[in-house]
C-alpha positions in Angstrom: 121.3 116.4 45.4 123.1 114.8 48.0 123.8 111.2 47.2 124.5 109.8 50.7 123.3 107.1 52.6 119.9 108.2 54.0 121.1 107.0 57.4 123.0 110.4 57.3 120.0 112.6 57.9 118.8 113.7 61.2 115.8 112.4 63.1 112.1 113.4 62.2 111.1 116.1 64.6 107.7 114.7 65.3 109.2 111.2 66.0 111.2 113.1 68.7 108.4 114.8 69.9 106.8 111.7 70.4 109.4 110.3 72.2 109.6 113.1 74.6 105.8 113.0 75.4 106.1 109.0 75.9 109.3 109.9 78.6 107.4 109.7 81.6 106.1 107.8 84.8 106.8 103.7 85.0 105.7 101.4 82.3 106.3 97.6 82.1 109.1 96.6 79.7 109.4 94.1 77.2 106.9 95.0 74.9 104.1 94.9 77.8 103.8 99.1 77.4 100.6 100.4 76.1 102.4 101.8 73.2 104.1 98.4 71.9 100.4 97.3 72.7 99.3 99.4 69.8 101.7 98.3 67.4 99.8 95.9 65.7 96.6 97.4 65.2 98.7 100.3 63.7 100.3 98.3 61.3 96.6 96.3 60.6 95.1 99.5 60.0 98.1 100.9 57.9 98.2 97.8 55.6 94.5 97.0 55.6 94.7 93.5 56.7 95.3 91.6 60.1 99.1 91.4 61.0 101.8 90.4 63.5 104.6 92.4 63.9 107.8 92.5 66.1 110.1 95.4 66.7 113.8 95.0 65.9 116.7 97.6 66.0 118.2 97.5 62.8 117.2 96.7 59.2 119.9 93.9 59.0 118.1 92.3 61.9 114.7 92.7 60.3 115.9 91.0 57.3 118.0 88.2 58.7 115.1 87.1 61.4 112.7 87.3 58.6 115.1 84.8 56.4 115.6 82.6 59.4 111.9 82.3 60.0 111.2 81.3 56.0 114.4 79.3 55.5 115.7 76.0 56.6 119.4 76.1 56.9 119.8 74.1 53.8 117.8 76.7 51.8 118.4 78.8 48.8 117.4 82.7 49.0 116.8 84.2 45.4 117.7 87.9 45.4 119.0 90.5 43.1 122.5 90.8 42.6 122.9 94.1 44.4 120.1 93.3 47.1 121.2 94.5 50.6 121.3 91.3 52.1 123.9 90.5 49.7 126.1 93.3 49.9 125.9 95.1 53.2 125.0 92.8 55.7 128.1 91.0 56.5 126.8 87.2 56.0 124.0 87.9 58.9 121.6 86.2 56.6 123.5 83.2 56.3 124.7 83.0 60.0 120.7 83.5 61.3 119.4 81.0 58.8 122.0 78.5 59.8 123.6 78.0 56.7 121.3 79.1 54.0 122.6 80.2 50.9 122.0 83.3 48.6 121.3 82.6 45.1 122.2 86.1 43.2 120.5 87.2 40.1 121.2 90.0 37.6 118.6 92.2 36.8 118.2 95.8 35.2 118.2 99.0 37.4 118.2 96.8 40.7 114.9 95.0 39.7 114.7 91.1 39.3 112.6 90.6 35.9 109.4 87.8 36.3 111.2 85.7 33.6 114.5 85.6 34.2 113.4 84.4 37.8 111.7 82.0 36.3 114.2 80.9 34.4 116.7 80.7 37.6 114.3 78.3 39.1 113.8 76.1 36.3 117.8 75.8 36.2 118.2 75.3 40.2 119.2 71.9 41.1 116.8 69.8 43.0 118.9 67.1 44.3 119.7 66.1 47.6 123.1 67.7 47.5 122.2 71.0 46.4 120.4 73.5 48.8 116.9 73.6 48.1 114.9 76.6 47.0 113.4 78.4 49.7 112.6 82.1 49.5 112.6 84.9 47.0 113.7 88.2 48.6 112.7 91.6 46.8 113.7 95.0 47.7 111.3 97.8 47.8 112.6 100.4 47.0 115.6 99.0 45.4 119.1 99.8 45.9 119.4 101.7 42.6 116.3 103.8 43.9 113.9 102.0 41.6 110.7 100.4 42.6 108.4 97.4 41.6 105.0 98.1 40.3 102.2 96.0 41.5 102.1 93.7 38.4 105.8 92.8 38.3 105.5 91.9 42.4 102.3 90.1 41.9 103.8 87.8 38.9 107.3 87.4 41.1 105.1 86.1 43.9 103.1 83.7 41.6 106.2 82.0 40.4 107.7 81.7 43.7 104.6 80.3 45.2 103.9 78.0 42.6 107.5 76.1 43.3 106.5 76.4 47.3 108.9 79.5 48.0 108.1 82.3 50.5 108.3 85.8 49.5 110.0 88.2 51.7 110.4 92.0 51.0 113.2 94.1 52.5 111.4 97.1 53.0 114.1 99.5 54.5 112.7 102.3 52.2 109.4 101.3 52.0 108.0 104.3 52.6 109.7 106.0 49.7 108.2 103.5 47.4 104.8 103.9 48.3 105.0 107.7 48.0 106.6 107.0 44.6 103.9 104.8 43.4 101.1 106.7 45.0 99.3 103.3 46.0 97.8 101.9 49.4 100.6 100.1 51.4 98.6 96.5 50.8 98.8 96.6 47.3 102.3 96.1 47.0 102.7 93.7 50.0 99.9 91.5 50.8 97.8 91.9 47.8 100.5 91.1 45.6 101.9 88.0 47.2 104.4 89.5 50.1 104.6 86.9 53.0 106.8 88.9 55.4 107.8 92.5 55.3 111.1 94.0 56.7 109.6 97.5 57.5 112.2 100.2 57.9 111.8 103.3 59.7 115.3 104.4 60.6 115.7 105.4 56.9 112.6 107.6 57.3 113.8 109.8 60.4 113.1 107.1 63.2 115.8 106.2 65.7 116.9 102.4 65.2 113.3 101.2 64.8 112.5 98.5 62.4 109.9 95.7 62.4 109.1 92.7 60.9 105.5 92.1 59.5 103.9 89.0 59.0 101.2 89.0 56.5 100.9 85.1 56.7 100.4 84.9 60.4 100.9 81.4 60.2 104.7 82.0 59.7 105.0 83.4 63.1 106.2 80.7 65.0 109.0 80.2 62.9 110.6 83.7 64.2 110.8 81.9 67.7 112.5 78.6 66.3 115.0 80.1 63.9 118.5 79.0 64.9 120.0 81.2 67.4 116.3 82.3 68.8 115.7 79.6 71.0 113.4 81.5 72.9 109.9 82.8 73.2 109.0 86.6 73.7 106.5 87.9 76.4 103.1 88.2 74.9 103.4 85.3 72.1 102.1 82.0 72.5 104.0 78.8 73.6 105.7 77.3 70.4 106.6 73.6 70.4 110.5 72.4 69.7 111.6 70.7 66.4 111.2 67.1 66.3 115.1 66.6 67.3 114.6 68.5 70.6 111.5 66.7 71.4 113.3 63.3 70.8 116.3 64.4 72.7 114.4 65.2 75.9 114.3 61.7 76.6 110.8 61.9 78.5 109.6 58.6 76.8 106.8 60.2 74.8 108.7 62.4 71.9 105.9 63.6 70.5 104.3 65.4 73.6 104.4 69.0 73.5 106.9 71.0 74.7 107.6 74.9 75.5 110.8 76.9 75.1 112.7 77.2 78.1 112.9 80.7 79.2 112.7 84.4 77.2 116.4 84.3 76.8 118.4 83.3 73.7 120.4 79.8 73.9 123.5 80.1 72.4 123.5 78.9 68.8 123.8 75.2 68.4 122.1 74.3 72.1 118.6 73.3 72.4 116.6 73.9 75.3 113.3 72.9 76.5 111.2 72.3 79.5 108.6 69.8 80.6 106.9 69.7 83.9 109.5 72.6 85.1 112.6 70.3 84.3 114.7 72.0 81.5 117.5 69.9 79.6 120.0 71.3 76.8 121.4 69.6 74.1 124.3 70.6 71.9 126.4 68.7 69.1 125.5 66.9 66.3 122.9 64.0 66.1 125.3 61.0 66.1 127.4 62.5 69.2 124.3 63.2 71.2 122.9 59.4 70.7 126.4 57.9 71.3 126.5 59.8 74.6 122.7 58.4 75.3 124.0 54.8 74.7 127.1 55.4 77.0 125.0 56.5 79.8 122.3 54.0 79.3 125.0 51.1 79.2 126.7 52.7 82.1 123.1 52.2 84.2 122.5 48.8 83.0 125.8 47.5 84.4 125.4 49.4 87.8 128.1 52.0 87.0 126.9 55.4 87.8 127.5 57.4 85.0 129.7 60.2 85.5 128.2 64.1 85.1 127.7 65.2 81.3 127.7 68.6 80.4 125.0 69.3 77.5 126.3 73.0 77.7 128.6 74.6 79.5 127.7 77.2 82.2 130.3 79.6 80.6 127.8 79.8 77.6 124.9 80.9 79.5 123.3 77.7 80.1 123.1 75.6 83.2 125.1 72.4 83.0 122.8 69.1 82.7 123.6 66.5 85.4 122.3 63.0 84.5 123.0 62.2 88.2 124.4 63.7 91.3 127.5 61.6 92.9 126.6 62.7 96.2 122.9 61.3 96.0 122.5 57.5 96.3 120.5 55.4 93.7 118.8 52.1 94.3 118.8 49.9 91.4 115.5 50.2 90.3 116.4 54.0 90.1 119.3 53.2 88.0 116.8 50.9 85.9 114.2 53.5 85.3 117.1 55.9 84.3 118.3 53.5 81.8 114.9 53.1 80.2 114.6 56.7 80.3 117.8 56.9 78.3 117.0 54.3 75.9 113.6 55.4 74.8 115.2 58.9 74.1 118.1 56.9 71.9 115.6 54.8 69.9 113.3 57.9 69.3 116.3 59.6 68.2 117.5 57.0 65.9 113.8 56.5 64.6 113.8 52.9 66.4 110.8 51.8 67.9 111.6 49.3 70.3 108.8 46.5 70.6 107.2 45.9 74.1 109.5 43.3 75.9 112.2 43.0 73.4 115.5 44.3 74.3 116.7 47.3 72.9 119.2 47.6 70.1 122.2 48.7 72.3 121.4 45.9 75.0 121.4 43.1 72.3 124.5 44.1 70.7 126.1 44.0 74.5 124.4 40.8 74.7 125.7 39.0 71.7 129.0 36.8 71.5 131.8 38.7 70.2 
């Protein structure tokens, strides 16, 4: 018996044969090929329910993107102290969630006991100074080679859902668990309350092939708006930007629908949105962007042409966003219109709604005597 990682095993001959058979002719890329088109139907048939599935290359990517979908940056992810996300992923969950923290719990043989999890949730602080409970992550089969039975999974998921948490399953060795438990795949996933599954194939003979499987399909939109994934994949519906990006765009109608800029991921911390074929990118903290908006508006109202403002450096892969071109003359009416748009965006970003005909907060402060 060899106690080595299953990553050291060779690829499955049937998989190699299928890849060789598919390696002919010309087909569309980026998920538009016929095999990728059959993916969700195959997963749906396998699990016995309609699912959404997205291919990734590694188990770490599957786990990190799943958790980034389920947890906000201020979230807490509960997991076993020996879980792969805690011991072998080099901080990827925290990076892709934008700051979520792992809350690690002990448990015999790599498994979390329902009552221990319930006690940990009850003891977890809920005040605004602490990370908020967001996700329960379970490993099936575990790092110790054990497996959760359906009864335990159901109890854990019920406890999590009662407190508003989502349930993620790290299924890097999911096939081993199904074979050991001799059950239907749906019995230890969606029928037990699992919301998202990291489906592993690399440890079962595939070549760098994993998938993120959504049983709760309402969560799919989160995979496009997770930090570091400011994009939308082809074949996916258009998703709205976050309220912060809507207000920062400066259209005058912050609640209007905005779609993601392109299929290329934006650098972490940069928000890019498009309306009417126009794209703007924003970076920095909320206060710094609001202050920049106010300075630009003040310059416009005083007749001073604002200098070029770069929201994101072109060296980071995003075209610079210029408020005005020095070579293009602007009429006073144009400058006034620009100032009005900027102030609308700033006021919306700070949650201030200016009354019709009344001066904006910034204009009022400028007009007040020293």
